[in-house]
N, C-alpha and C positions, 0 to 999 in steps of 0.2 A: 242691913249694911249702913243705911243712912243713920239709924240710931246709934250705931257704934262709932261712926265717924263724926257725929255732931252735925252741924249745919253745913249743907252742901249747896253749891251754886248750880246754875243751869249747865255751866260748862263741865263741872264735875260729873253731873248726871249723864250728860252726853258722852263723856269719855268712858264712864262706867258701862253705859249701854253698848258702846263700840267694843270694849274688851269682852263683855259677856257674849256679844254676837260672834266675836272672833273665836272665843273658846268653844261655843256651840258649833261653829263651822269646822273647827279643827277636830272636835269629837266626831262629827258626821264623816269627815274625811278619813279619820282613822278607822271608823267602822266599815266604810266603803272599801278602803285599800286593804285592810287586814281580813276582810270577809273572803274565805276561800271559795265559796260557791259562786259569788258574784265575779270573782277573778277568773274562775275556770269556765263559767257558762256565758260570760259576756263575749259573744262571738259576732263576727261580721258575716251575716248570712248572704249578702250579695256577693261578697268576695268568694265565699265557699261555693255558692251556686256557680259562679263563673269558673272556678277551678274544677268543679265536677263536670261541667260541660266540656271544658278543654281536655280533661282526662278522658272523657267518653269519646271525643273526636279523635284524640291521639290513639286510643285503644282500637277504634274502628280502622284507622289508617294502618296500625300495626297488624291487625287481623288480615286486612287486604294484602299487605306486603308479605305476610306469612303464607297466604294462600298462593300468591304468585310465585314465591320462592319454592313452595312445595311442588307446584306444577312444574316449574323449571327443573327442580331436582328430580322429579319423577321421569321427565323426558330424558335427562342426562343419564339416570340410572338404567332406563330401558336401553339406551344406546350402548352404555357400557356393558350391560348383560348380553346384548346381541353380539358385541365385539368379543366378549369373554367366551361365549359359546362357539364363535367362529374359531378363536384361538385354541380352545379346547379340542374342537374337532380336528384342526390341523395338527395339534400336538399328538392326539390319539392316533391319527394316521401315520405320523412319522414314527411314533413308538411301536406301532404294529409292524411297520416295515422293518424297523430295526430288530425287533424280537424275532420276526420271521427269518431275517438274514442270520441272526445268531443261532437260532434252532436249526437252520439249514446248513450253514457253512462253518460255524464256530463251536461245534460240540466238543465236550471235553475228551471224548474218545478219539477225536481227530488230531489231537496235539501230538507233537513229537515226543514230549516228555511225559506222556500219559502213563507209561509204565512206572514212572517214579512217583506219580501222584494218584495212582489207582486206589480208590477207597477199599477195594476188595483184595488188595495186594496181600494183606495178612492172611485172608482166607485162602487165597490161591497158593501162597508160599508154604513151604515145609517148615516146621519148627526146628530151632537150632539143635535141640536134642529132645528125643522122645522121653527118655528117662536117664537116670544115672548110669544104667548098664546098657546104653544104646550101643549097638554094634558099629555105628558110624563114628563114634568118638575113639580117636586114637590115643596114643601115649602123650603126644604133644598138642592135643586139642585145646587144653586149658579151659574147660567148660565147668568143671566141678571144683569148688574151693570151700574150705571150711570157714564159716563166719562171713558170708558174702554181704556186700552193700552195707558197710559200716556208716557211711555218711548219708543215709536215707533221709533222716529228719532235716539236716541242714540243707540238703538239695531241694526237698519239698518246700521249706521256708523261702529259699531264694526264688523258686518258681512262683510261689504265691505273691511275693513282693513284686516280681517282674510283671506278672499278670495284672496286679493292681495299678502299677505305673502305666502299663499300656491302656488299661480302661480309662484312667484319668486323662491321658493324652487324647484318646478318642472322644471323650465327652467334651473336652475344650475345643477340639477341632470341629466337632459337630455344632456346638454353640456358635462358633465364629462363622461357619458356613451358613447356619440359619440366619444370623444377623445380616450377612452379606446378601442372602437371597431376599430377605424382607426389604432391604434398602433398594435392591434392584427392582423388585416388584412395585415398590412405591413410585420409583422414577418412571417405570414403564406405564403405571396407571396414570400419572400426570401427563406423560407424553400422549397417551391414548386419548385422554380427555381433551387436550388441546387440539389434537389432530381431528377428533370427532367433531369438536365445535367448528373448526375450519371447514370440514367436509359438510357439515350441516349448513353453514352459511353458503357454501358453494352450491349445495343442492337446492336451497331456497332461491338463489339467483337463477339457477338453471330452470327451476320450476316456473319462476315468473317469466323468464324469456320464452319457455315453452308455451305458457298460457297466452302470451301476446301472439306468438306464431300461430297457435290454434285459432285464436280469434280472427286473425287476418285471413287464415285459410278458410274459416267458416264464412266470413264475409265475401271472400272471393268465390267460394262454392255457390253461395246464394246468388251472386251476380251472374255466375256462369249458368246456373239452373234457369234463372230468368231469361238470360240471353238464348239458352238452348230451347226454352219453350217458344220464344219468339221466332227462333230459326226453324223450329218444328212447324209452326204455323205457316211461316213463309215457304218452307219446303213443301208442305202440303198443298199450298196454293200453286207453287211452281209445278208440282207433280200433276196437279189437275190440268194446268195449262199445257204441260208436256204431253199428257195423255191426249188432250184434244189435238195438239200438234201432231202427235204420233198417228192418230186416226186420219188426220188430213194428209200426212206424208204417205201413209199406206195407200191412200186413195189416189194421190197425185204424183208421188215421187218414186224413184227406183231404189228398192231396198238393198239390192246386191251390188251397188256401185262401190268402187274402191277409192273414191274421192274422200279424203278426210274431212272436207268441209261439210259432208252430209251428216257426220256424227255430231256437229256443233249444235248446241241448243239454241233455239231462237229466242228464248226468254232470258237466258243467263249465258253471257259469253264465256264464262269460266267453266261451264258444265258440259259434259259429253253425254250423248245418248248411248246407253250401254249396249244395246243390241246392234248398233251401227258402228261401234267403236272398232277401229282396225289397228290399234297400237299407238304408242307414243312416237313422236318425231325424234330425230337425233338431238335437236336442241333441247327438247323436253327431258330426254334421258340424261343429257349432260347436266342440266340444271338439277335434276333429282339426285344424281350421284354426288354433285357438289354439296347439296344440302345434307345428305347422309354423312359425308366426311366432316362437315362442320359440326353436326351433332355429336359425332364421336370425339372430336377434339374438345368440345365443351364438356362432355362427360368426364374425360380424362383430367381436364383442368379442375373440375369440381372435386374429383376424387383426391387429387394432390392437395387441394386446399383443405379438405377434411383431414388427411393424414397430417399436414403441417399443424392444424389446430389441435389435434390429439397429442402430438409431441410437445406442443407448447404448454398444454394443460399438465402433462406428466412432469415436465421440467419445473413448472410452477409449484406442483405438489412437493417435489424433491427439495426445492429451495425453501419452502415453508418449513419442512421438517428439519432442514439444516439450521434455519434461523431459530426454531424452537429449541433445538439442542444447545445452540450457543447461548441463548437467553437463559436456559436452565443452569448451565455452568456458571454464567456470570452472577446469577442470583445466589447460587450456592456459595460462591467466593465472597460475595457481599455479606451474606448471612454469617459466614464464619468470622469475617472481619468484625461485624457488629457484635457478635457473641464474645469475641476477645476483648473488645472495648468495654463491654458491659462487665466482664469478669474483672478487668483492671479497675474500673470505676467502683465496683462493689468492694474490692479489696481496700481501695482508698477510703471509702465511707466507713468500712469496718474499723480501720485504724483511727479515723476521726471520732467515731462513736466510742471507741474504747477510751480514747484520751478525754472525751467529754464526760464519760461516766467516772473516770478517776478524778477529774477536776470537781465534778458535783459531789463526789463522795468525800474528797479531802478538803474542799474549800467552801462550796455553796451550802451544803447540808450540815454545817457545824452547829449553827444556831437554830433551835427548834421553836415553833410558834406555840405560845401558851394558850390555854382555854379562855383567859380574860380577853384575848385579842379578838376572838370571834364573838364574844357576848356583847361587845360594845355596839354592834350593828343591829339594825332593824328595831330601834327604840322609838323613832319618830317618823312622821311622814315626809319630812323635808330632807 
């Protein structure tokens, strides 16, 4: 290059070196950018490993959620199956009673018009005529005619059309009845699920309260057992002392006295000696009867409270069923309103899309892009 250009200065050499370096850098850049392998396999491994760990964590969370959902679904399905079995048994019992009543009191032969609908009426009845020379046929019987039944084909055709129309009507009615039944079953299943969930919550609450009551009773029983053991020891001690006092009284006192003070224990003022006891005093009898009446009143009050609590629970269950029914009706109305809005919005979008297609077809897509337009790209790295 220096020979072809003649004498070059140092500045020209420096400029030429810069241009050559720039051309080499551009060539290396083109190789690096337009290299398909380097462009495809040049990946960020740290970011990929982070994404993999996040996806694995998300997958574990999803698996745990799915297990919980499956467990909850299984519990709900078991409750629904139990309820369905109960409903099936009740339905079977009702249908059995109904069939028994029908077989017992609503037989066909018990109807007033059975003689008109008797299937064996033709077998039991006599034929109109046995033959053309039947002796029962008189002059004016009008039973034998030449060329009888001229409209047989037309009558049969009308009968077949009428039967076909009846069958079509029955098919339509049966389909409508089946759709109504499916809708009613779906609403019933949703109501049963809501009610079963509410009952399950109530059962859990009752179970928790019952557990607390059992724990308190167990604690109370343990305290009572401990107290009874102490009382038993104390009683044994008192019995020993009473036995010693009895021996002393047998030796020093009169056993046949009618004095009530003789039956009083020397160790316990509230205790009586059994073999010397001569009955309760009028004051003690009066106090005893008063305590009995008080216990009877307390028992009646407790029974009234239990009945009132049962009535409140029944009323609560009825109110919950009524609220669920109202909520279902409200949701159904909202769903119908939303469906109508979606239908109207879709019709508007369809009209706008149709107008946009016509505009694109008639205005936007008139000029087509040539092949030279695409070939001007991807020529340089800049």
